[in-house]
C-alpha positions as CSV (number, residue, x, y, z in Angstrom):
1,M,-33.2,-21.5,33.8
2,T,-35.5,-18.4,34.3
3,I,-34.0,-15.2,34.4
4,S,-36.2,-12.5,35.4
5,T,-35.3,-8.7,34.1
6,T,-35.9,-5.0,34.6
7,K,-35.2,-4.0,31.1
8,P,-34.2,-6.3,28.3
9,G,-31.3,-8.4,28.4
10,L,-30.2,-7.7,32.3
11,A,-30.6,-10.3,34.8
12,T,-31.1,-9.0,37.8
13,N,-31.9,-12.7,39.9
14,D,-28.1,-13.4,39.7
15,P,-27.5,-15.6,43.1
16,F,-23.7,-14.9,42.3
17,L,-24.1,-11.3,41.9
18,W,-22.0,-10.4,45.0
19,L,-18.8,-12.0,43.2
20,E,-18.8,-8.9,41.3
21,E,-17.6,-6.6,44.1
22,R,-13.9,-6.6,43.3
23,T,-12.1,-6.2,46.7
24,S,-15.0,-7.0,49.0
25,K,-14.3,-9.2,52.1
26,E,-17.2,-11.7,51.1
27,A,-16.1,-12.1,47.5
28,L,-12.2,-12.2,48.4
29,D,-12.9,-14.7,51.2
30,W,-14.7,-16.9,48.6
31,V,-11.5,-16.4,46.2
32,H,-9.0,-17.5,48.7
33,R,-11.1,-20.9,49.5
34,Q,-11.1,-21.4,45.8
35,N,-7.3,-20.8,45.4
36,E,-6.5,-23.0,48.3
37,I,-8.3,-25.7,46.7
38,T,-6.9,-25.5,43.2
39,V,-3.2,-24.9,44.8
40,A,-3.5,-28.0,46.6
41,Q,-4.5,-30.0,43.6
42,L,-2.5,-28.5,41.2
43,Q,0.6,-27.3,43.0
44,G,0.5,-30.4,44.9
45,D,0.9,-32.7,42.0
46,P,4.2,-34.5,41.7
47,S,5.0,-32.8,38.1
48,Y,4.4,-29.3,39.4
49,Q,7.5,-28.0,40.9
50,A,9.7,-29.3,37.8
51,S,7.2,-27.9,35.6
52,F,7.1,-24.5,37.5
53,E,10.9,-24.4,37.6
54,T,11.3,-25.2,33.8
55,A,8.5,-22.5,33.0
56,L,10.3,-19.7,35.4
57,D,13.8,-20.6,33.9
58,L,12.6,-20.2,30.3
59,M,10.6,-17.1,30.8
60,T,13.6,-15.4,32.8
61,A,16.5,-17.0,30.8
62,E,19.4,-14.6,30.3
63,D,19.8,-15.9,26.7
64,N,16.2,-14.5,25.6
65,I,16.3,-12.2,22.9
66,A,16.5,-8.3,23.9
67,V,13.8,-7.1,21.5
68,G,14.5,-3.4,21.1
69,S,13.8,-0.5,18.6
70,A,16.3,2.1,17.8
71,L,15.8,5.7,18.3
72,N,18.9,8.4,17.7
73,G,21.6,6.1,18.0
74,H,20.5,4.0,20.8
75,V,18.4,0.9,20.9
76,Y,16.2,0.6,24.2
77,N,14.9,-2.6,25.5
78,F,12.8,-3.8,28.6
79,W,14.5,-6.7,30.2
80,Q,13.0,-9.2,33.0
81,D,15.1,-12.0,34.7
82,K,15.4,-13.8,37.9
83,T,17.4,-10.9,39.5
84,N,15.3,-8.2,37.9
85,V,12.0,-9.5,38.7
86,L,10.3,-6.3,37.7
87,G,12.3,-5.5,35.2
88,L,14.9,-2.5,33.8
89,W,14.5,0.0,31.2
90,R,17.5,-0.1,29.5
91,R,19.6,1.3,26.2
92,T,22.6,0.4,24.5
93,T,24.3,1.6,21.0
94,I,22.9,0.3,18.0
95,A,26.8,-1.1,17.3
96,S,26.7,-2.6,20.6
97,Y,23.0,-4.3,20.2
98,K,24.2,-6.0,17.4
99,T,27.2,-8.1,19.4
100,D,26.5,-11.1,21.3
101,R,27.0,-9.3,24.7
102,P,25.5,-5.8,24.1
103,D,26.8,-3.3,27.0
104,W,23.4,-2.1,28.5
105,E,23.2,1.0,30.5
106,T,20.2,1.1,32.9
107,I,17.7,3.8,33.0
108,I,15.1,2.7,35.3
109,D,15.6,-0.2,37.6
110,F,12.0,-0.9,38.6
111,D,12.9,-3.5,41.5
112,Q,15.0,-0.9,43.4
113,L,12.2,1.9,42.7
114,A,10.0,-0.7,44.4
115,T,12.1,-1.0,47.3
116,K,12.3,2.8,47.6
117,E,8.7,3.5,47.2
118,G,7.3,0.2,48.6
119,V,5.0,-0.1,45.5
120,K,5.7,-2.9,42.7
121,W,5.8,-0.6,39.9
122,V,5.1,-2.1,36.4
123,F,6.5,-0.6,33.5
124,G,3.8,0.5,30.7
125,G,6.2,2.7,28.5
126,A,7.6,6.1,27.6
127,S,6.9,9.1,25.5
128,R,10.2,10.6,24.5
129,L,10.6,14.4,23.8
130,Y,11.8,15.2,20.0
131,P,14.5,16.0,19.2
132,D,17.1,14.6,21.5
133,F,14.8,12.1,23.1
134,N,16.0,12.7,26.6
135,R,13.0,13.6,28.4
136,C,10.4,10.8,29.0
137,L,6.9,10.7,30.3
138,V,7.0,7.2,31.9
139,S,3.9,5.1,32.5
140,M,3.9,2.7,35.5
141,S,1.0,0.6,37.1
142,P,1.0,0.2,40.8
143,D,-0.7,-3.1,40.1
144,G,-0.3,-4.7,36.8
145,G,-3.7,-3.2,35.5
146,D,-4.3,-0.8,32.6
147,A,-4.5,2.5,35.0
148,S,-1.1,3.9,35.2
149,E,0.8,6.8,36.9
150,M,2.7,8.9,34.7
151,R,6.0,11.1,35.7
152,E,8.4,12.9,33.8
153,F,12.0,11.4,33.7
154,D,15.2,12.7,32.5
155,I,17.5,10.0,31.2
156,A,21.0,11.9,31.1
157,A,20.4,12.6,34.8
158,R,18.8,8.9,35.4
159,S,16.2,10.7,37.7
160,F,12.7,11.5,37.9
161,V,12.4,15.5,37.3
162,E,11.7,17.1,40.5
163,D,8.4,19.3,40.1
164,G,8.3,17.9,36.7
165,F,5.0,16.8,35.1
166,R,3.1,14.2,37.2
167,A,-0.3,12.5,37.0
168,P,-1.9,9.7,39.5
169,A,-3.1,6.5,38.0
170,S,-5.6,6.5,35.6
171,K,-6.4,5.1,32.1
172,S,-5.2,8.5,30.7
173,G,-2.8,9.0,27.8
174,F,0.1,11.4,27.3
175,G,2.4,12.9,24.9
176,W,4.7,15.6,24.2
177,L,3.7,18.6,22.3
178,D,6.9,20.5,23.1
179,K,8.9,20.8,26.0
180,D,6.6,22.7,28.0
181,T,3.3,21.4,26.9
182,V,1.8,17.8,27.6
183,I,-1.0,16.6,25.5
184,V,-3.5,14.8,27.8
185,S,-6.1,12.3,26.9
186,A,-7.7,12.7,30.3
187,A,-9.5,9.9,32.3
188,F,-9.3,11.0,35.9
189,E,-12.6,12.5,37.1
190,E,-15.9,10.9,35.8
191,V,-16.5,13.9,34.0
192,D,-13.4,13.2,31.8
193,K,-14.0,9.6,31.3
194,T,-16.8,7.6,28.6
195,E,-19.0,5.4,29.7
196,S,-16.4,2.6,29.0
197,G,-13.9,4.4,31.5
198,Y,-11.7,5.8,28.6
199,P,-10.3,9.3,28.3
200,R,-13.2,11.7,26.7
201,V,-11.3,14.9,26.9
202,V,-7.9,15.9,25.2
203,K,-6.2,18.9,26.8
204,L,-3.2,20.9,26.9
205,W,-1.2,21.0,30.0
206,K,1.4,23.7,30.5
207,R,4.7,23.4,32.6
208,G,4.1,24.9,36.0
209,T,0.4,24.5,36.1
210,R,-2.1,22.2,37.7
211,L,-3.2,19.5,35.8
212,E,-7.0,20.5,36.6
213,D,-6.3,23.7,34.9
214,A,-5.0,22.0,31.6
215,T,-6.7,23.4,28.6
216,P,-9.7,21.5,26.8
217,I,-9.2,21.1,23.0
218,F,-11.1,18.5,21.8
219,E,-13.7,15.8,23.2
220,A,-16.0,13.0,22.8
221,Q,-19.7,12.0,23.4
222,K,-19.9,10.1,26.6
223,E,-21.0,7.0,24.7
224,N,-18.1,7.1,22.3
225,L,-15.4,4.5,23.2
226,A,-12.5,7.4,24.1
227,V,-10.5,9.9,22.4
228,G,-6.6,9.9,21.8
229,A,-4.2,12.3,20.1
230,A,-0.6,12.2,19.1
231,L,1.8,14.4,17.8
232,E,2.8,12.9,14.0
233,F,6.0,14.1,12.4
234,D,6.8,13.7,8.7
235,G,9.7,15.4,7.3
236,D,9.7,19.1,8.3
237,R,6.1,18.7,8.8
238,R,4.2,18.1,12.2
239,Y,0.8,17.2,12.6
240,L,-1.4,16.9,15.7
241,V,-3.9,14.1,15.0
242,L,-6.9,14.1,17.3
243,A,-9.2,10.8,17.1
244,R,-12.6,10.4,18.2
245,T,-13.1,6.7,18.3
246,L,-16.7,5.8,18.3
247,N,-16.2,2.0,18.8
248,F,-13.4,-0.6,18.3
249,F,-13.8,-0.2,14.4
250,A,-14.9,3.4,13.8
251,S,-13.7,6.5,14.5
252,H,-13.7,10.1,13.5
253,I,-10.3,11.6,12.7
254,F,-9.2,15.4,13.1
255,L,-6.3,17.7,12.4
256,R,-5.5,20.2,14.9
257,L,-4.7,23.4,12.2
258,P,-2.4,26.2,13.6
259,S,-5.6,28.4,13.6
260,G,-7.0,26.2,16.6
261,E,-9.5,24.4,14.5
262,N,-10.0,20.9,14.6
263,R,-10.7,20.1,11.2
264,R,-12.0,16.6,10.4
265,L,-10.8,14.4,7.6
266,P,-13.4,13.4,5.1
267,L,-12.8,9.7,5.1
268,P,-15.1,6.7,6.3
269,D,-15.6,6.2,9.9
270,D,-14.1,2.6,9.3
271,M,-10.7,3.8,8.1
272,T,-7.9,1.3,9.1
273,D,-3.8,0.7,8.7
274,T,-3.0,4.6,8.7
275,A,-0.3,6.1,8.4
276,I,1.5,9.5,7.4
277,F,4.3,9.4,5.1
278,R,5.8,11.6,2.6
279,D,2.7,14.1,2.8
280,Q,0.7,11.2,2.0
281,L,-1.9,9.7,4.4
282,V,-2.0,6.2,3.7
283,F,-5.3,4.3,4.8
284,G,-7.4,1.2,4.4
285,V,-11.2,0.4,4.9
286,R,-13.1,-2.1,6.6
287,S,-16.1,-2.0,3.7
288,P,-16.0,-0.4,0.2
289,W,-15.7,3.3,0.0
290,T,-16.1,5.3,-3.1
291,A,-13.5,8.5,-3.0
292,P,-14.9,11.8,-4.4
293,D,-12.8,11.3,-7.1
294,G,-14.4,8.0,-7.9
295,T,-11.7,5.6,-6.9
296,L,-13.1,2.7,-5.2
297,C,-11.4,1.8,-2.0
298,K,-11.7,-1.7,-1.2
299,P,-10.8,-4.0,2.4
300,D,-7.7,-5.4,2.4
301,G,-6.3,-2.7,0.0
302,L,-4.4,0.2,0.6
303,Y,-4.8,3.8,-0.6
304,S,-3.1,7.2,-0.3
305,L,-3.9,10.8,-0.7
306,D,-2.0,14.1,-0.4
307,L,-2.6,15.1,3.3
308,A,-0.4,18.3,2.8
309,R,-2.7,19.4,0.1
310,W,-5.8,18.9,1.9
311,V,-4.2,20.9,5.1
312,E,-3.3,24.0,2.8
313,A,-6.5,23.9,0.4
314,G,-9.3,22.0,2.4
315,A,-9.7,19.6,-0.8
316,L,-9.2,15.8,-0.7
317,G,-7.7,15.7,-4.1
318,P,-7.4,12.4,-5.9
319,V,-6.7,9.1,-4.4
320,Q,-4.0,6.8,-5.3
321,T,-3.9,2.8,-4.7
322,L,-1.1,1.6,-3.1
323,L,-2.0,-2.0,-2.9
324,E,-4.6,-4.1,-4.5
325,P,-6.5,-6.4,-2.4
326,T,-5.7,-10.2,-3.0
327,H,-7.5,-13.3,-2.0
328,R,-6.5,-14.8,1.5
329,V,-4.3,-11.9,1.8
330,S,-4.7,-9.1,4.8
331,I,-2.6,-6.4,6.2
332,A,-0.7,-7.2,9.5
333,G,0.2,-3.8,10.0
334,M,2.6,-0.8,8.6
335,A,5.5,1.2,9.9
336,R,7.8,3.8,8.6
337,T,11.5,5.1,8.4
338,Q,12.5,8.4,7.5
339,D,12.6,7.3,3.6
340,R,10.3,4.2,3.4
341,L,7.1,2.6,4.2
342,F,6.8,-1.1,5.1
343,I,3.8,-3.0,5.0
344,N,3.6,-6.3,6.8
345,L,1.2,-8.6,5.1
346,M,-0.3,-12.1,6.0
347,D,-0.6,-14.6,3.1
348,N,-3.0,-17.8,4.2
349,V,-1.4,-16.8,7.6
350,R,2.1,-16.5,7.0
351,G,3.9,-13.5,6.9
352,K,5.8,-11.4,4.4
353,V,6.9,-7.6,4.0
354,V,6.9,-5.3,1.1
355,V,8.9,-2.0,1.3
356,C,7.2,1.1,-0.7
357,A,8.9,4.4,-1.6
358,R,7.2,7.4,-2.8
359,E,9.0,9.0,-5.5
360,K,7.7,11.7,-8.4
361,G,4.4,11.6,-7.0
362,G,3.9,7.7,-7.4
363,W,4.7,4.5,-5.3
364,S,7.2,1.7,-5.9
365,L,6.6,-1.7,-4.0
366,K,9.3,-4.7,-3.8
367,P,9.4,-7.5,-0.9
368,V,12.0,-7.6,1.5
369,A,14.0,-10.5,1.3
370,L,13.0,-12.3,4.5
371,P,12.6,-15.8,5.4
372,E,9.3,-17.5,4.2
373,N,6.6,-20.1,5.2
374,G,6.6,-18.4,8.9
375,N,5.3,-15.4,11.0
376,V,7.2,-12.4,9.9
377,G,6.6,-9.4,12.0
378,I,8.3,-5.5,11.7
379,S,10.0,-5.5,15.2
380,H,10.7,-1.5,14.8
381,A,11.0,1.1,12.1
382,E,13.1,4.2,13.2
383,H,11.1,6.7,12.4
384,F,13.8,9.6,12.3
385,G,16.4,7.3,10.6
386,S,16.7,4.5,8.5
387,S,17.0,1.3,10.7
388,V,14.3,-1.1,10.7
389,S,14.2,-4.7,12.1
390,F,12.0,-7.8,11.6
391,S,11.2,-10.7,13.5
392,F,10.9,-14.7,12.2
393,T,9.5,-17.9,14.0
394,D,7.1,-20.4,13.3
395,F,6.0,-23.3,15.8
396,L,9.3,-25.2,15.4
397,T,11.8,-22.3,14.8
398,P,13.1,-20.1,17.9
399,S,12.4,-16.2,17.3
400,S,15.0,-14.3,15.2
401,I,15.9,-10.6,15.0
402,I,16.9,-9.4,11.5
403,W,18.3,-6.0,11.1
404,S,18.9,-3.4,8.5
405,D,20.5,0.1,8.8
406,D,19.5,0.8,5.3
407,N,15.7,0.6,4.9
408,G,15.7,-3.1,4.2
409,E,17.9,-3.2,1.5
410,T,21.0,-5.1,3.7
411,L,19.9,-7.7,6.3
412,A,21.6,-9.3,8.8
413,T,20.6,-11.8,11.7
414,V,21.8,-10.1,15.0
415,K,19.7,-12.1,17.6
416,S,18.6,-15.8,17.5
417,Q,16.8,-17.2,20.4
418,P,18.5,-20.8,21.4
419,S,16.4,-23.7,21.1
420,R,14.2,-24.5,23.9
421,F,13.2,-28.1,23.3
422,D,13.7,-30.8,21.0
423,A,11.9,-30.2,17.7
424,S,13.3,-32.7,15.7
425,P,10.8,-35.1,16.1
426,L,8.1,-32.9,15.3
427,V,6.2,-31.2,12.5
428,S,4.1,-28.5,11.9
429,E,1.1,-28.8,9.3
430,Q,-1.8,-26.8,8.1
431,F,-5.3,-28.5,7.6
432,E,-8.7,-27.2,7.0
433,A,-12.1,-28.1,8.5
434,R,-15.4,-27.5,7.2
435,S,-17.5,-25.1,9.4
436,K,-21.4,-25.7,10.0
437,D,-22.0,-23.3,6.9
438,G,-19.7,-24.6,4.9
439,T,-16.9,-22.2,5.3
440,M,-13.5,-23.7,5.2
441,I,-11.4,-23.0,8.6
442,P,-7.8,-23.1,8.5
443,Y,-5.6,-24.4,11.5
444,F,-2.2,-25.5,12.4
445,V,-1.1,-28.8,14.1
446,V,2.0,-29.3,15.8
447,R,2.8,-33.1,16.9
448,R,5.5,-35.8,16.4
449,R,6.0,-36.9,12.8
450,D,5.6,-40.5,13.8
451,Q,2.3,-40.2,15.5
452,K,0.7,-43.6,15.5
453,G,-2.6,-42.8,17.4
454,P,-4.5,-40.2,19.4
455,V,-2.5,-38.4,21.7
456,P,-3.5,-35.9,24.5
457,T,-4.1,-32.5,22.2
458,L,-4.5,-28.8,23.4
459,L,-6.6,-26.8,20.8
460,Y,-6.2,-23.1,21.2
461,G,-8.4,-20.3,19.9
462,Y,-9.5,-16.6,20.1
463,G,-11.9,-15.3,17.2
464,G,-12.4,-11.9,18.0
465,F,-11.7,-7.9,17.5
466,E,-9.7,-8.7,14.0
467,V,-6.7,-10.3,16.2
468,P,-5.0,-13.0,14.3
469,L,-3.4,-16.2,15.5
470,L,-0.3,-16.7,13.9
471,P,2.6,-19.4,14.0
472,G,5.1,-18.5,17.0
473,Y,7.7,-20.5,19.0
474,A,6.9,-21.1,22.6
475,G,9.7,-22.7,24.8
476,V,7.1,-23.2,27.8
477,R,4.9,-25.3,25.6
478,G,7.4,-27.1,23.7
479,R,8.9,-28.3,27.1
480,L,5.7,-28.6,29.1
481,W,3.5,-30.4,26.4
482,L,5.0,-31.1,23.3
483,E,8.2,-33.1,24.4
484,K,5.9,-35.4,26.3
485,G,4.5,-36.5,23.0
486,N,1.3,-34.4,23.0
487,A,0.0,-32.3,20.3
488,Y,-1.0,-28.6,20.1
489,V,-3.6,-27.3,17.5
490,Q,-4.0,-23.6,16.6
491,A,-7.5,-22.5,15.2
492,C,-7.8,-19.5,12.9
493,I,-11.4,-19.1,13.4
494,R,-13.6,-16.1,12.1
495,G,-13.9,-13.2,14.1
496,G,-10.1,-12.9,14.0
497,G,-8.1,-10.9,11.8
498,E,-6.1,-13.7,9.6
499,F,-8.1,-12.7,6.5
500,G,-8.7,-9.3,6.9
501,P,-12.0,-7.2,7.8
502,A,-14.4,-9.8,6.3
503,W,-13.1,-12.7,8.2
504,H,-13.8,-10.6,11.3
505,Q,-17.3,-9.3,10.4
506,A,-18.4,-13.0,9.3
507,A,-18.7,-13.4,13.5
508,L,-19.5,-9.8,14.6
509,K,-22.5,-9.2,17.1
510,G,-25.4,-11.6,15.8
511,N,-23.2,-13.7,13.6
512,R,-21.0,-15.0,16.8
513,Q,-22.3,-18.4,16.5
514,N,-20.1,-18.9,13.4
515,A,-16.9,-18.4,15.3
516,F,-18.1,-20.9,18.1
517,D,-19.3,-23.0,15.2
518,D,-15.7,-23.1,13.2
519,F,-13.9,-24.0,16.5
520,A,-16.2,-27.0,17.2
521,A,-15.5,-27.8,13.5
522,V,-11.9,-27.8,14.2
523,A,-12.2,-30.1,17.1
524,E,-14.3,-32.7,15.3
525,D,-11.7,-32.7,12.4
526,V,-8.9,-33.2,14.8
527,V,-10.7,-36.2,16.0
528,R,-11.6,-37.3,12.5
529,R,-8.0,-37.4,11.6
530,G,-6.8,-39.4,14.4
531,I,-4.7,-36.6,16.0
532,A,-6.8,-36.8,19.2
533,T,-10.0,-38.2,20.9
534,A,-12.7,-36.3,22.5
535,A,-11.7,-37.7,25.7
536,S,-7.8,-36.5,25.0
537,L,-8.5,-33.0,23.4
538,G,-8.4,-30.1,25.8
539,I,-8.9,-26.2,24.8
540,Q,-7.7,-23.1,26.0
541,G,-8.3,-19.4,25.4
542,G,-8.4,-16.2,27.3
543,S,-10.3,-13.2,27.0
544,N,-12.5,-13.3,24.4
545,G,-10.9,-16.5,24.1
546,G,-12.0,-17.2,27.3
547,L,-15.7,-16.6,26.0
548,L,-15.0,-19.1,23.0
549,T,-13.9,-21.8,25.6
550,G,-16.9,-20.8,28.0
551,V,-19.6,-21.3,25.0
552,S,-17.8,-24.3,23.9
553,L,-18.0,-25.9,27.1
554,T,-21.8,-25.2,27.7
555,Q,-22.7,-26.0,23.8
556,H,-20.5,-28.9,23.2
557,P,-19.1,-30.6,26.6
558,E,-19.1,-34.0,24.7
559,L,-16.2,-32.5,22.4
560,F,-13.8,-31.9,25.0
561,G,-11.8,-33.8,27.9
562,A,-10.6,-30.7,29.6
563,V,-11.4,-26.8,29.3
564,I,-9.3,-23.8,30.3
565,I,-10.9,-20.5,30.3
566,E,-8.6,-17.6,31.2
567,V,-9.4,-13.9,32.1
568,P,-12.9,-14.5,30.3
569,L,-16.0,-12.7,29.2
570,L,-18.7,-15.1,30.1
571,D,-21.7,-13.2,31.5
572,M,-23.0,-11.5,28.1
573,L,-26.1,-10.1,29.4
574,R,-24.3,-8.1,32.0
575,Y,-20.9,-7.7,30.3
576,T,-21.9,-4.3,29.7
577,E,-22.0,-3.2,33.5
578,L,-18.7,-4.5,34.3
579,P,-16.1,-1.7,33.4
580,P,-15.0,-1.5,30.6
581,G,-17.2,-3.7,29.0
582,A,-19.5,-1.2,27.3
583,S,-16.4,-0.4,25.0
584,W,-16.8,-3.9,23.2
585,M,-20.5,-3.5,22.2
586,A,-19.4,-2.7,18.8
587,E,-18.1,-6.6,19.0
588,Y,-20.9,-8.3,20.8
589,G,-23.9,-5.9,20.8
590,D,-25.9,-4.2,23.5
591,P,-28.0,-6.4,25.9
592,S,-29.9,-3.6,26.9
593,K,-31.3,-3.8,23.1
594,P,-34.3,-6.7,23.0
595,E,-32.6,-7.6,19.3
596,D,-29.1,-7.9,20.8
597,A,-30.0,-9.1,24.1
598,T,-31.8,-12.2,21.8
599,W,-28.7,-13.3,20.0
600,L,-26.5,-12.9,23.5
601,A,-28.8,-14.7,25.6
602,A,-28.5,-17.5,23.2
603,Y,-25.0,-18.1,23.6
604,S,-23.8,-16.7,27.0
605,P,-22.2,-19.3,28.7
606,Y,-22.8,-18.3,32.4
607,Q,-26.7,-18.4,31.6
608,H,-26.3,-21.8,29.8
609,V,-24.5,-23.9,32.6
610,G,-26.4,-27.6,32.7
611,A,-26.4,-30.2,34.9
612,G,-25.4,-32.7,32.3
613,D,-21.7,-34.5,32.2
614,Y,-18.9,-31.6,32.0
615,P,-15.2,-32.3,31.4
616,P,-13.0,-30.8,34.1
617,V,-12.7,-27.0,33.9
618,L,-10.0,-24.7,35.1
619,L,-10.9,-20.8,35.4
620,T,-8.2,-18.3,35.9
621,T,-8.6,-14.4,36.4
622,S,-6.7,-11.6,38.2
623,T,-8.2,-9.3,40.9
624,A,-6.2,-6.3,39.6
625,D,-7.6,-7.0,35.9
626,D,-9.2,-3.5,34.9
627,R,-9.9,-4.7,30.9
628,V,-12.1,-7.8,31.9
629,H,-13.9,-7.7,35.2
630,P,-13.0,-11.0,37.3
631,G,-16.4,-11.0,38.2
632,H,-17.1,-12.9,35.1
633,A,-14.8,-15.9,36.1
634,R,-15.6,-16.1,39.5
635,K,-19.7,-16.2,39.0
636,M,-19.0,-19.0,36.3
637,A,-16.8,-21.1,38.6
638,A,-19.7,-20.6,41.4
639,R,-22.5,-21.7,38.9
640,L,-20.5,-24.5,37.9
641,Q,-19.8,-25.9,41.3
642,E,-23.5,-25.1,42.3
643,A,-24.6,-27.5,39.5
644,G,-22.6,-30.2,40.6
645,H,-19.7,-30.0,38.4
646,A,-17.0,-31.2,40.8
647,G,-14.2,-31.2,38.5
648,T,-14.3,-27.1,38.2
649,L,-11.1,-25.3,39.5
650,F,-10.8,-21.8,39.8
651,F,-7.7,-19.5,40.5
652,E,-7.5,-15.8,40.9
653,E,-3.9,-13.8,40.9
654,T,-4.1,-11.1,43.4
655,E,-1.9,-8.9,41.4
656,G,-1.1,-8.3,37.6
657,G,-3.4,-7.1,35.2
658,H,-5.4,-8.7,32.1
659,G,-2.0,-9.6,30.5
660,G,-0.3,-10.7,33.6
661,R,2.4,-8.2,33.6
662,G,5.0,-7.9,36.4
663,D,6.8,-10.6,38.4
664,R,7.2,-13.5,36.2
665,R,7.1,-15.9,38.9
666,P,3.3,-15.9,39.4
667,Q,3.4,-16.2,35.6
668,A,5.2,-19.2,35.5
669,A,3.3,-20.8,38.5
670,Q,0.1,-20.4,36.3
671,A,1.5,-21.9,33.3
672,A,2.8,-24.7,35.3
673,M,-0.6,-25.6,36.7
674,K,-2.3,-25.2,33.4
675,Y,-0.1,-28.1,31.9
676,V,-0.6,-30.1,35.1
677,F,-4.5,-29.6,34.8
678,L,-4.3,-30.9,31.3
679,Q,-2.0,-33.9,31.8
680,R,-4.1,-35.1,34.5
681,A,-7.3,-34.6,32.6
682,L,-6.2,-36.0,29.3
683,G,-3.8,-38.6,30.2
684,G,-0.4,-39.2,28.8
685,K,3.0,-39.0,30.6
686,G,3.4,-36.6,33.1
């Protein structure tokens, strides 16, 4: 296919460019016609209604775990069920939370608020004011997208504060400096935004003044990704931290000093995994860095320096090693209580947690006594207290919450989700596939223990942005897929974060093909092992994973029997033209640069649609998605259909953003349609 350009990499003779107009009548008329066809086929299937009802029941079950975080004697939780469709923001005491039937008090009922105001508000979180945490800055999206409105709320009064802080919907960020000052990372007017549409300027907004008159204190360049700001507490010290994010993997970090100076920390741009704890700044790096004192800091390790000394004296001082790197062990995250620092690790894609204490100028570490061989995470750590909780799950074990009131010393399981499917005949296994360049790629398989021959199998992947795919229990998948004798495969391909920065960097920019080769290698290995045939193997991925499945479709259509492409990037020669695509150039490259355009053009799915035999395809997106533009999925569907691929279906949700936030009913409907699509395409029991 010949593509003419006016500047390197940017296609201009695109016959479906009009589908990028998010809300134009012509584009939405096309969307509605496509939706009618897809709904008629998939929701018209005899198995759909039962699948929908099952999915909705599981998503809204009253015995789902109420995951919460403790703060000042209360556990806060956001809850949705069939009655509370948009949800309740609520809280209970810590003692009550540990019981089988906590006594919840509602803070905000979003269904009531929607009825009152005529807007289906989607809760996006709240920043609470130290030290009593009664006043909040509540974020609410009007359509489920990332852009949210902010309003000040009084928990004790159960009401929004009259004449309090309030800002219109945008991608801005808000936090408290003190009771009369809000820190605003502003993205309202074009002058306030980066090229990616994120905040460019940090301002201080005084109570009683107009938002437009807030005082700028920090800014980024237009081409940077974003700015951010947060007030960090460490004992009696407070730090106003300012971040100029250059791209997804590089930032300049500053502290705002009492003098008004914004002083930059002299640390590498690719610093990661940071925490302030007991006067120490704990940090990791994505590439090797030698500190001024000669300490070599390596990826997948953790290091610390005396932050308080640096603030007072301006000297970096010695760097200490907190955690040495270990082969195939990576850092999944950190959290702190008042007196302990917790590090979440992944050891060959299995979770564990270590707890760290700071005593006499040194570090001590010991493991937290949590279950092994599963996905362990830190659910919450009480910054101003000593409570901490952990989650545990795997593919066949329902999630549980393990709680401690004493910094992880004493542990008790306080919440366990009931089983959602019969796991007794199933087994979870881990295998490896050899990729095209010889790299061994781990993947998980969940299937019947007594499987005799190939069965319909769903292969899921992501492979980007340092995001790991970890074992996890999914009741909907268990009931609608595994219980029918089908198999599930989860691939830990390069580009993800399963083994730290190097695993991610191996599929960065011009190396992206490695991730696609890894996924194809897993697919071929699954067939070689007799788990599936190519005709009975379906693939699924969303966002960056949608790019993965889109490339897999165009590069290896012969390997798959069905393809699901969710909220995807697909036109990689125009992705930076669709906000906020410019924010991902550190991951994919810049199509306006000839060198980058060469590798992007080599795999961009939209430009590689052919006329050969393709398996059935289902593309999904959302009109309100302001993270990955719906134009990608729309144009790909149109091009596939134009090329004669009659098995292409398209469905666009008209509300809910990139993650499908808000009402669970549309989410349940999409889940049911996807499993109906897979069963129809791959065969097996209906």
